[in-house]
NUVEX-666232 format. One record per atom (N, C-alpha, C): y negated, z negated, x; residue number from 1; atom name. Coordinates in pm, whole numbers. Each point is the difference from the previous one (the first is absolute). Example, Ala and Ser with C-alpha at 12.3 -4.5 7.8 and 13.67 -1.06 7.14 Angstrom:
[atom [569; -780; 1319]; 1; N]
[atom [-119; 0; -89]; 1; CA]
[atom [-120; 0; 90]; 1; C]
[atom [-105; 72; -35]; 2; N]
[atom [-119; -6; 82]; 2; CA]
[atom [-109; -73; -77]; 2; C]
***
This chain:
[atom [119; 0; 82]; 1; N]
[atom [-119; 0; -82]; 1; CA]
[atom [-126; 0; 87]; 1; C]
[atom [-4; -78; 106]; 2; N]
[atom [-117; -4; 88]; 2; CA]
[atom [-17; 133; 74]; 2; C]
[atom [111; 71; 21]; 3; N]
[atom [-8; 131; 65]; 3; CA]
[atom [-79; 99; -87]; 3; C]
[atom [22; -4; -130]; 4; N]
[atom [-71; 88; -94]; 4; CA]
[atom [-149; -35; -2]; 4; C]
[atom [-32; -127; 5]; 5; N]
[atom [-139; -43; 0]; 5; CA]
[atom [-70; 48; 127]; 5; C]
[atom [67; -1; 113]; 6; N]
[atom [-58; 48; 125]; 6; CA]
[atom [-9; 153; 3]; 6; C]
[atom [91; 68; -67]; 7; N]
[atom [4; 145; 1]; 7; CA]
[atom [-107; 60; -91]; 7; C]
[atom [-39; -68; -105]; 8; N]
[atom [-96; 49; -97]; 8; CA]
[atom [-136; 36; 62]; 8; C]
[atom [-61; -85; 82]; 9; N]
[atom [-128; 38; 61]; 9; CA]
[atom [13; 120; 93]; 9; C]
[atom [111; 13; 69]; 10; N]
[atom [20; 114; 91]; 10; CA]
[atom [3; 130; -81]; 10; C]
[atom [69; 0; -112]; 11; N]
[atom [8; 117; -85]; 11; CA]
[atom [-139; 34; -56]; 11; C]
[atom [-76; -99; -40]; 12; N]
[atom [-134; 23; -53]; 12; CA]
[atom [-91; 62; 107]; 12; C]
[atom [8; -47; 122]; 13; N]
[atom [-82; 54; 108]; 13; CA]
[atom [37; 145; 29]; 13; C]
[atom [129; 29; 1]; 14; N]
[atom [46; 137; 25]; 14; CA]
[atom [-52; 93; -110]; 14; C]
[atom [6; -42; -125]; 15; N]
[atom [-49; 82; -110]; 15; CA]
[atom [-150; 22; 8]; 15; C]
[atom [-76; -102; 41]; 16; N]
[atom [-145; 15; 14]; 16; CA]
[atom [-33; 101; 109]; 16; C]
[atom [66; -10; 116]; 17; N]
[atom [-25; 94; 108]; 17; CA]
[atom [38; 142; -39]; 17; C]
[atom [107; 12; -76]; 18; N]
[atom [47; 131; -42]; 18; CA]
[atom [-102; 67; -93]; 18; C]
[atom [-53; -75; -97]; 19; N]
[atom [-98; 58; -92]; 19; CA]
[atom [-130; 32; 72]; 19; C]
[atom [-39; -84; 96]; 20; N]
[atom [-122; 27; 77]; 20; CA]
[atom [18; 126; 83]; 20; C]
[atom [115; 17; 60]; 21; N]
[atom [26; 120; 80]; 21; CA]
[atom [-2; 125; -87]; 21; C]
[atom [53; -10; -121]; 22; N]
[atom [0; 113; -92]; 22; CA]
[atom [-143; 38; -38]; 22; C]
[atom [-85; -100; -28]; 23; N]
[atom [-140; 27; -32]; 23; CA]
[atom [-73; 65; 116]; 23; C]
[atom [28; -47; 123]; 24; N]
[atom [-63; 59; 118]; 24; CA]
[atom [41; 145; 17]; 24; C]
[atom [126; 31; -25]; 25; N]
[atom [47; 137; 12]; 25; CA]
[atom [-67; 89; -105]; 25; C]
[atom [-17; -50; -122]; 26; N]
[atom [-67; 78; -103]; 26; CA]
[atom [-146; 26; 38]; 26; C]
[atom [-68; -100; 52]; 27; N]
[atom [-139; 18; 42]; 27; CA]
[atom [-10; 100; 115]; 27; C]
[atom [92; -9; 94]; 28; N]
[atom [0; 91; 114]; 28; CA]
[atom [26; 143; -46]; 28; C]
[atom [92; 16; -95]; 29; N]
[atom [30; 133; -53]; 29; CA]
[atom [-123; 57; -71]; 29; C]
[atom [-69; -84; -79]; 30; N]
[atom [-120; 44; -70]; 30; CA]
[atom [-110; 40; 98]; 30; C]
[atom [-16; -78; 106]; 31; N]
[atom [-105; 28; 97]; 31; CA]
[atom [28; 129; 77]; 31; C]
[atom [125; 29; 26]; 32; N]
[atom [32; 124; 70]; 32; CA]
[atom [-10; 120; -94]; 32; C]
[atom [9; -24; -131]; 33; N]
[atom [-8; 110; -97]; 33; CA]
[atom [-144; 32; -40]; 33; C]
[atom [-97; -71; 53]; 34; N]
[atom [-140; 28; -33]; 34; CA]
[atom [-38; 140; 47]; 34; C]
[atom [-69; 73; -87]; 35; N]
[atom [-45; 133; 38]; 35; CA]
[atom [-137; 25; -60]; 35; C]
[atom [-79; 86; 61]; 36; N]
[atom [-134; 29; -53]; 36; CA]
[atom [7; 52; -143]; 36; C]
[atom [-93; -48; -82]; 37; N]
[atom [-7; 40; -139]; 37; CA]
[atom [64; -99; -95]; 37; C]
[atom [77; -94; 52]; 38; N]
[atom [68; -99; -86]; 38; CA]
[atom [-99; -107; -44]; 38; C]
[atom [16; -48; -122]; 39; N]
[atom [-81; -111; -50]; 39; CA]
[atom [70; -130; 33]; 39; C]
[atom [-76; -99; 48]; 40; N]
[atom [59; -127; 41]; 40; CA]
[atom [-80; -117; -56]; 40; C]
[atom [64; -118; 0]; 41; N]
[atom [-65; -127; -32]; 41; CA]
[atom [17; -91; 120]; 41; C]
[atom [-107; -60; 45]; 42; N]
[atom [8; -90; 115]; 42; CA]
[atom [37; -139; -46]; 42; C]
[atom [29; -89; 95]; 43; N]
[atom [35; -137; -35]; 43; CA]
[atom [-119; -74; -61]; 43; C]
[atom [-120; 51; 22]; 44; N]
[atom [-120; -59; -59]; 44; CA]
[atom [-32; 56; -138]; 44; C]
[atom [80; 96; -49]; 45; N]
[atom [-22; 56; -132]; 45; CA]
[atom [-91; 121; -1]; 45; C]
[atom [-28; 58; 114]; 46; N]
[atom [-86; 118; 10]; 46; CA]
[atom [84; 125; -21]; 46; C]
[atom [-44; 89; -89]; 47; N]
[atom [67; 127; -22]; 47; CA]
[atom [-72; 107; 80]; 47; C]
[atom [77; 81; 72]; 48; N]
[atom [-60; 102; 84]; 48; CA]
[atom [98; 115; 19]; 48; C]
[atom [-51; 107; 62]; 49; N]
[atom [83; 116; 29]; 49; CA]
[atom [14; 12; 152]; 49; C]
[atom [121; 28; 45]; 50; N]
[atom [27; 11; 143]; 50; CA]
[atom [-58; 131; 52]; 50; C]
[atom [-81; -9; 104]; 51; N]
[atom [-57; 119; 63]; 51; CA]
[atom [73; 36; 128]; 51; C]
[atom [42; -100; 77]; 52; N]
[atom [72; 26; 125]; 52; CA]
[atom [86; -122; 33]; 52; C]
[atom [112; 26; 67]; 53; N]
[atom [90; -107; 41]; 53; CA]
[atom [9; 4; 152]; 53; C]
[atom [-35; -111; 64]; 54; N]
[atom [8; -12; 145]; 54; CA]
[atom [119; -89; 37]; 54; C]
[atom [14; -33; 127]; 55; N]
[atom [113; -83; 43]; 55; CA]
[atom [-2; -139; -65]; 55; C]
[atom [-112; -68; 8]; 56; N]
[atom [-10; -136; -51]; 56; CA]
[atom [-89; -12; -124]; 56; C]
[atom [-84; 100; -24]; 57; N]
[atom [-98; -10; -108]; 57; CA]
[atom [14; 117; -98]; 57; C]
[atom [-68; -18; -113]; 58; N]
[atom [-7; 103; -104]; 58; CA]
[atom [-147; 17; -36]; 58; C]
[atom [-44; 124; -12]; 59; N]
[atom [-137; 26; -45]; 59; CA]
[atom [3; 19; -151]; 59; C]
[atom [-76; -83; -71]; 60; N]
[atom [-2; 4; -146]; 60; CA]
[atom [-138; 38; -49]; 60; C]
[atom [-3; 92; -98]; 61; N]
[atom [-127; 38; -63]; 61; CA]
[atom [-14; -86; -125]; 61; C]
[atom [-96; -93; 3]; 62; N]
[atom [-17; -93; -112]; 62; CA]
[atom [-101; 51; -101]; 62; C]
[atom [-83; 96; 39]; 63; N]
[atom [-95; 67; -88]; 63; CA]
[atom [-25; 137; 62]; 63; C]
[atom [-51; 95; -76]; 64; N]
[atom [-23; 133; 58]; 64; CA]
[atom [-88; -8; 125]; 64; C]
[atom [58; 41; 112]; 65; N]
[atom [-72; 0; 127]; 65; CA]
[atom [2; -131; 76]; 65; C]
[atom [61; -105; -55]; 66; N]
[atom [5; -131; 66]; 66; CA]
[atom [143; -25; 47]; 66; C]
[atom [19; 5; 133]; 67; N]
[atom [133; -17; 58]; 67; CA]
[atom [2; -129; 80]; 67; C]
[atom [104; -81; -21]; 68; N]
[atom [16; -125; 74]; 68; CA]
[atom [136; 0; 69]; 68; C]
[atom [14; -89; 97]; 69; N]
[atom [125; -12; 75]; 69; CA]
[atom [67; -132; -37]; 69; C]
[atom [129; 7; -33]; 70; N]
[atom [80; -117; -32]; 70; CA]
[atom [126; 3; 85]; 70; C]
[atom [55; -117; 28]; 71; N]
[atom [130; -3; 65]; 71; CA]
[atom [106; 43; -101]; 71; C]
[atom [111; 53; 48]; 72; N]
[atom [106; 43; -91]; 72; CA]
[atom [57; -117; -80]; 72; C]
[atom [-2; -118; 59]; 73; N]
[atom [54; -116; -71]; 73; CA]
[atom [-88; -44; -116]; 73; C]
[atom [-123; 52; -9]; 74; N]
[atom [-89; -35; -110]; 74; CA]
[atom [30; 80; -126]; 74; C]
[atom [87; 100; 9]; 75; N]
[atom [36; 81; -117]; 75; CA]
[atom [109; -73; -77]; 75; C]
[atom [-30; -35; -126]; 76; N]
[atom [96; -73; -83]; 76; CA]
[atom [91; 95; -76]; 76; C]
[atom [-53; 114; -44]; 77; N]
[atom [82; 92; -80]; 77; CA]
[atom [-54; 141; 10]; 77; C]
[atom [92; 96; -3]; 78; N]
[atom [-35; 141; -11]; 78; CA]
[atom [21; 36; -147]; 78; C]
[atom [-103; 55; -64]; 79; N]
[atom [3; 26; -142]; 79; CA]
[atom [38; 145; -30]; 79; C]
[atom [60; 21; -117]; 80; N]
[atom [26; 136; -47]; 80; CA]
[atom [-135; 67; -28]; 80; C]
[atom [-8; 131; 17]; 81; N]
[atom [-128; 67; -26]; 81; CA]
[atom [-54; -23; -141]; 81; C]
[atom [88; 0; -101]; 82; N]
[atom [-45; -21; -138]; 82; CA]
[atom [-52; -143; -19]; 82; C]
[atom [68; -97; 60]; 83; N]
[atom [-43; -140; -11]; 83; CA]
[atom [-134; -20; 70]; 83; C]
[atom [-15; 59; 118]; 84; N]
[atom [-125; -12; 75]; 84; CA]
[atom [-116; 62; -80]; 84; C]
[atom [24; 118; -58]; 85; N]
[atom [-102; 67; -80]; 85; CA]
[atom [-38; -83; -121]; 85; C]
[atom [98; -60; -65]; 86; N]
[atom [-27; -83; -117]; 86; CA]
[atom [-83; -122; 36]; 86; C]
[atom [26; -60; 114]; 87; N]
[atom [-75; -119; 42]; 87; CA]
[atom [-142; 36; 42]; 87; C]
[atom [-14; 103; 81]; 88; N]
[atom [-131; 37; 54]; 88; CA]
[atom [-91; 62; -107]; 88; C]
[atom [54; 90; -80]; 89; N]
[atom [-83; 73; -96]; 89; CA]
[atom [5; -57; -140]; 89; C]
[atom [78; -107; -21]; 90; N]
[atom [7; -63; -130]; 90; CA]
[atom [74; 83; -104]; 90; C]
[atom [82; 90; 43]; 91; N]
[atom [76; 83; -94]; 91; CA]
[atom [125; -76; -42]; 91; C]
[atom [37; 9; -126]; 92; N]
[atom [122; -68; -45]; 92; CA]
[atom [124; 70; 54]; 92; C]
[atom [108; -73; 6]; 93; N]
[atom [126; 56; 45]; 93; CA]
[atom [47; 105; -99]; 93; C]
[atom [94; 86; 41]; 94; N]
[atom [44; 111; -84]; 94; CA]
[atom [63; -47; -130]; 94; C]
[atom [76; -110; 2]; 95; N]
[atom [61; -49; -124]; 95; CA]
[atom [-106; -51; -97]; 95; C]
[atom [-110; -55; 50]; 96; N]
[atom [-108; -43; -86]; 96; CA]
[atom [-72; 120; -60]; 96; C]
[atom [-10; 111; 76]; 97; N]
[atom [-62; 120; -52]; 97; CA]
[atom [81; 57; -115]; 97; C]
[atom [131; -2; 11]; 98; N]
[atom [87; 50; -107]; 98; CA]
[atom [-17; -83; -126]; 98; C]
[atom [-10; -132; 14]; 99; N]
[atom [-20; -87; -116]; 99; CA]
[atom [-135; 26; -65]; 99; C]
[atom [-103; 24; 80]; 100; N]
[atom [-133; 27; -53]; 100; CA]
[atom [0; 132; -76]; 100; C]
[atom [70; 102; 50]; 101; N]
[atom [8; 128; -69]; 101; CA]
[atom [71; -15; -133]; 101; C]
[atom [106; -81; -5]; 102; N]
[atom [73; -23; -125]; 102; CA]
[atom [-90; -71; -101]; 102; C]
[atom [-78; -95; 44]; 103; N]
[atom [-87; -73; -90]; 103; CA]
[atom [-110; 90; -55]; 103; C]
[atom [-52; 92; 81]; 104; N]
[atom [-104; 91; -45]; 104; CA]
[atom [55; 104; -96]; 104; C]
[atom [126; 34; 9]; 105; N]
[atom [61; 103; -83]; 105; CA]
[atom [24; -46; -143]; 105; C]
[atom [3; -129; -25]; 106; N]
[atom [24; -52; -135]; 106; CA]
[atom [-123; 25; -87]; 106; C]
[atom [17; 59; -119]; 107; N]
[atom [-116; 25; -87]; 107; CA]
[atom [-53; -130; -60]; 107; C]
[atom [-130; -4; -17]; 108; N]
[atom [-64; -117; -58]; 108; CA]
[atom [-59; 44; -134]; 108; C]
[atom [52; -55; -110]; 109; N]
[atom [-44; 39; -133]; 109; CA]
[atom [-108; -91; -56]; 109; C]
[atom [-18; -115; 57]; 110; N]
[atom [-98; -95; -52]; 110; CA]
[atom [-140; 43; 40]; 110; C]
[atom [-97; -27; -92]; 111; N]
[atom [-137; 32; 37]; 111; CA]
[atom [-54; -113; 88]; 111; C]
[atom [-87; 32; 92]; 112; N]
[atom [-50; -103; 93]; 112; CA]
[atom [-84; -104; -74]; 112; C]
[atom [6; -120; 51]; 113; N]
[atom [-78; -109; -56]; 113; CA]
[atom [-142; 6; 53]; 113; C]
[atom [-97; -22; -86]; 114; N]
[atom [-138; -6; 45]; 114; CA]
[atom [-63; -126; -56]; 114; C]
[atom [-100; -48; 65]; 115; N]
[atom [-66; -123; -41]; 115; CA]
[atom [-147; 23; -36]; 115; C]
[atom [-35; 122; -35]; 116; N]
[atom [-140; 27; -34]; 116; CA]
[atom [-22; -15; -149]; 116; C]
[atom [-123; -24; -40]; 117; N]
[atom [-35; -18; -141]; 117; CA]
[atom [18; 132; -76]; 117; C]
[atom [-27; 112; 68]; 118; N]
[atom [11; 131; -64]; 118; CA]
[atom [142; 26; -48]; 118; C]
[atom [98; -40; 78]; 119; N]
[atom [139; 24; -40]; 119; CA]
[atom [38; -85; -121]; 119; C]
[atom [-57; -118; -15]; 120; N]
[atom [29; -84; -117]; 120; CA]
[atom [-59; 63; -125]; 120; C]
[atom [-120; 59; 10]; 121; N]
[atom [-61; 66; -115]; 121; CA]
[atom [79; 123; -39]; 121; C]
[atom [54; 71; 98]; 122; N]
[atom [80; 119; -26]; 122; CA]
[atom [125; -36; -78]; 122; C]
[atom [62; -114; 30]; 123; N]
[atom [118; -45; -72]; 123; CA]
[atom [-33; -28; -145]; 123; C]
[atom [-121; -52; -29]; 124; N]
[atom [-41; -28; -138]; 124; CA]
[atom [-9; 129; -80]; 124; C]
[atom [-53; 105; 61]; 125; N]
[atom [-16; 128; -66]; 125; CA]
[atom [135; 63; -27]; 125; C]
[atom [96; -15; 93]; 126; N]
[atom [130; 62; -14]; 126; CA]
[atom [93; -79; -92]; 126; C]
[atom [-43; -107; -54]; 127; N]
[atom [82; -76; -92]; 127; CA]
[atom [74; -114; 68]; 127; C]
[atom [-35; -33; 119]; 128; N]
[atom [64; -109; 70]; 128; CA]
[atom [-53; -133; -49]; 128; C]
[atom [51; -105; 51]; 129; N]
[atom [-46; -133; -40]; 129; CA]
[atom [-140; -21; 52]; 129; C]
[atom [-87; -63; -80]; 130; N]
[atom [-136; -23; 47]; 130; CA]
[atom [-1; -97; 119]; 130; C]
[atom [-82; 31; 97]; 131; N]
[atom [-13; -84; 118]; 131; CA]
[atom [-96; -114; -29]; 131; C]
[atom [24; -114; 58]; 132; N]
[atom [-93; -113; -18]; 132; CA]
[atom [-122; 24; 85]; 132; C]
[atom [-117; -29; -57]; 133; N]
[atom [-125; 26; 74]; 133; CA]
[atom [-75; -127; 26]; 133; C]
***
Protein backbone atom coordinates (compact mmCIF):
# COMPACT_ATOMS: atom_id res chain seq x y z
CA UNK A 1 0.00 0.00 0.00
CA UNK A 2 2.81 2.47 0.82
CA UNK A 3 4.41 1.61 -2.53
CA UNK A 4 1.30 2.89 -4.36
CA UNK A 5 1.33 6.09 -2.31
CA UNK A 6 4.98 6.70 -3.26
CA UNK A 7 4.35 5.84 -6.92
CA UNK A 8 1.42 8.26 -7.33
CA UNK A 9 3.47 11.51 -7.22
CA UNK A 10 6.00 10.07 -9.69
CA UNK A 11 3.22 9.27 -12.16
CA UNK A 12 1.73 12.76 -11.74
CA UNK A 13 5.10 14.41 -12.43
CA UNK A 14 5.65 12.29 -15.54
CA UNK A 15 2.20 13.24 -16.87
CA UNK A 16 2.83 16.95 -16.22
CA UNK A 17 6.16 16.87 -18.07
CA UNK A 18 4.59 14.95 -20.92
CA UNK A 19 1.77 17.48 -21.42
CA UNK A 20 4.22 20.39 -21.17
CA UNK A 21 6.45 18.80 -23.80
CA UNK A 22 3.45 18.29 -26.08
CA UNK A 23 2.47 21.97 -25.73
CA UNK A 24 6.04 23.05 -26.50
CA UNK A 25 6.08 20.91 -29.63
CA UNK A 26 2.78 22.42 -30.80
CA UNK A 27 4.10 25.95 -30.24
CA UNK A 28 7.33 25.13 -32.06
CA UNK A 29 5.39 23.65 -34.98
CA UNK A 30 3.19 26.77 -35.15
CA UNK A 31 6.20 29.08 -35.05
CA UNK A 32 7.93 27.23 -37.87
CA UNK A 33 4.71 27.32 -39.93
CA UNK A 34 4.51 31.13 -39.82
CA UNK A 35 4.49 32.65 -43.28
CA UNK A 36 3.97 36.15 -44.68
CA UNK A 37 0.33 37.08 -45.12
CA UNK A 38 -0.96 34.99 -42.20
CA UNK A 39 -3.12 36.63 -39.54
CA UNK A 40 -1.90 36.10 -35.98
CA UNK A 41 -2.78 36.91 -32.36
CA UNK A 42 0.02 37.73 -29.95
CA UNK A 43 0.16 36.72 -26.30
CA UNK A 44 -0.82 40.31 -25.48
CA UNK A 45 -4.01 40.05 -27.56
CA UNK A 46 -2.78 42.10 -30.53
CA UNK A 47 -4.10 41.03 -33.94
CA UNK A 48 -1.74 41.58 -36.84
CA UNK A 49 -0.64 40.28 -40.22
CA UNK A 50 2.76 38.66 -40.73
CA UNK A 51 4.95 40.62 -43.14
CA UNK A 52 8.25 38.75 -42.76
CA UNK A 53 9.66 35.87 -40.73
CA UNK A 54 13.27 36.05 -39.54
CA UNK A 55 15.34 33.59 -37.49
CA UNK A 56 14.26 34.83 -34.06
CA UNK A 57 11.70 37.54 -34.84
CA UNK A 58 8.55 38.15 -36.86
CA UNK A 59 7.62 41.43 -38.53
CA UNK A 60 3.94 42.18 -37.93
CA UNK A 61 1.84 44.86 -39.61
CA UNK A 62 -0.50 46.13 -36.89
CA UNK A 63 -2.00 48.92 -39.03
CA UNK A 64 -1.56 49.91 -42.68
CA UNK A 65 2.08 50.93 -43.01
CA UNK A 66 2.95 50.25 -39.34
CA UNK A 67 5.33 47.30 -38.97
CA UNK A 68 6.66 46.08 -35.62
CA UNK A 69 9.07 43.33 -34.61
CA UNK A 70 8.05 40.57 -32.19
CA UNK A 71 9.83 37.46 -31.02
CA UNK A 72 8.39 34.23 -32.41
CA UNK A 73 7.47 33.14 -28.90
CA UNK A 74 5.12 36.14 -28.63
CA UNK A 75 2.78 34.61 -31.24
CA UNK A 76 -0.08 32.86 -29.43
CA UNK A 77 -2.08 31.66 -32.44
CA UNK A 78 -2.12 31.63 -36.22
CA UNK A 79 -5.65 32.42 -37.39
CA UNK A 80 -7.59 31.18 -40.41
CA UNK A 81 -7.96 33.89 -43.06
CA UNK A 82 -11.76 34.00 -42.62
CA UNK A 83 -11.46 34.27 -38.82
CA UNK A 84 -8.83 37.01 -39.09
CA UNK A 85 -11.01 38.95 -41.56
CA UNK A 86 -14.04 38.62 -39.30
CA UNK A 87 -12.12 39.94 -36.29
CA UNK A 88 -10.35 42.81 -38.05
CA UNK A 89 -13.18 44.01 -40.30
CA UNK A 90 -16.09 43.11 -38.03
CA UNK A 91 -17.64 40.79 -40.59
CA UNK A 92 -19.77 37.95 -39.24
CA UNK A 93 -18.72 34.37 -39.77
CA UNK A 94 -20.14 32.52 -42.79
CA UNK A 95 -22.66 30.52 -40.73
CA UNK A 96 -23.99 33.76 -39.24
CA UNK A 97 -24.35 35.20 -42.75
CA UNK A 98 -26.46 32.21 -43.80
CA UNK A 99 -28.74 32.68 -40.78
CA UNK A 100 -29.12 36.39 -41.55
CA UNK A 101 -30.07 35.61 -45.17
CA UNK A 102 -32.70 33.11 -43.98
CA UNK A 103 -34.17 35.66 -41.59
CA UNK A 104 -34.36 38.32 -44.32
CA UNK A 105 -36.06 35.90 -46.73
CA UNK A 106 -39.09 35.39 -44.46
CA UNK A 107 -42.02 37.61 -45.55
CA UNK A 108 -43.37 40.08 -43.04
CA UNK A 109 -47.14 40.59 -43.32
CA UNK A 110 -47.65 42.83 -40.31
CA UNK A 111 -47.80 46.57 -40.79
CA UNK A 112 -45.07 48.48 -38.95
CA UNK A 113 -45.86 50.04 -35.62
CA UNK A 114 -45.74 53.81 -35.40
CA UNK A 115 -46.06 56.10 -32.43
CA UNK A 116 -47.11 59.32 -34.15
CA UNK A 117 -50.41 61.12 -33.58
CA UNK A 118 -51.13 61.10 -37.33
CA UNK A 119 -51.23 57.31 -37.43
CA UNK A 120 -53.76 57.21 -34.56
CA UNK A 121 -56.06 59.61 -36.44
CA UNK A 122 -55.73 57.48 -39.57
CA UNK A 123 -56.93 54.43 -37.62
CA UNK A 124 -60.05 56.38 -36.54
CA UNK A 125 -60.90 57.16 -40.16
CA UNK A 126 -60.38 53.55 -41.26
CA UNK A 127 -62.76 52.23 -38.64
CA UNK A 128 -60.19 51.20 -36.08
CA UNK A 129 -60.57 51.68 -32.37
CA UNK A 130 -60.38 55.31 -31.30
CA UNK A 131 -57.04 56.27 -29.80
CA UNK A 132 -56.93 57.92 -26.39
CA UNK A 133 -55.91 61.56 -26.60
